[in-house]
C-alpha positions, -999 to +999 in steps of 0.1 A: +579-480-531+567-449-512+536-456-491+508-431-483+481-433-456+454-406-456+428-408-429+404-393-404+402-398-366+370-390-348+375-372-315+351-372-286+332-340-285+354-311-273+386-332-273+398-325-309+425-300-298+439-324-272+441-351-299+458-326-323+483-317-296+492-354-290+495-361-328+518-331-334+543-338-307+578-338-323+592-373-329+627-379-342+619-417-341+593-414-368+618-398-391+644-424-383+620-453-391+611-439-425+584-413-421+587-386-448+556-366-440+531-366-412+506-337-414+477-332-390+448-309-399+413-298-389+383-284-406+360-262-385+330-276-405+338-310-388+347-300-352+352-336-339+374-348-368+412-348-372+427-354-406+461-371-410+482-374-441+513-397-438+540-405-464+565-433-457+595-447-474+577-480-476+547-499-462+572-518-439+584-484-425+548-476-415+544-511-399+578-506-381+565-473-367+536-490-350+561-512-331+579-483-316+574-480-278+568-442-282+541-448-308+524-475-287+524-451-257+509-423-279+482-447-291+473-456-255+472-419-246+449-412-275+424-439-268+403-418-243+402-389-268+389-410-297+352-416-306+359-448-325+349-432-358+378-436-382+382-436-420+408-434-446+428-452-473+463-463-479+481-466-513+514-470-530+527-438-545+535-442-582+546-407-590+545-370-585+550-339-607+571-324-579+598-350-577 
């Protein structure tokens, strides 16, 4: 079943754009492990927040992505940019009027 993860990442003041740059680096590995969509966004009304929408082939695909060496390296690189404020939710997709 398709798995979705929608969340927010708090960036340290003034570091949002660096975090966005890191999160939007091209990654063939994510596609290979089962990532269908990985969208990163911002809202100028929340200058220290990054929004992320992920869609995966399955929850296991998402878990597998977290074991990739490239993802672990990106997480380590992101740590100094993060404020520690995070939010979001995950859910199993049950349908769409577009598919």
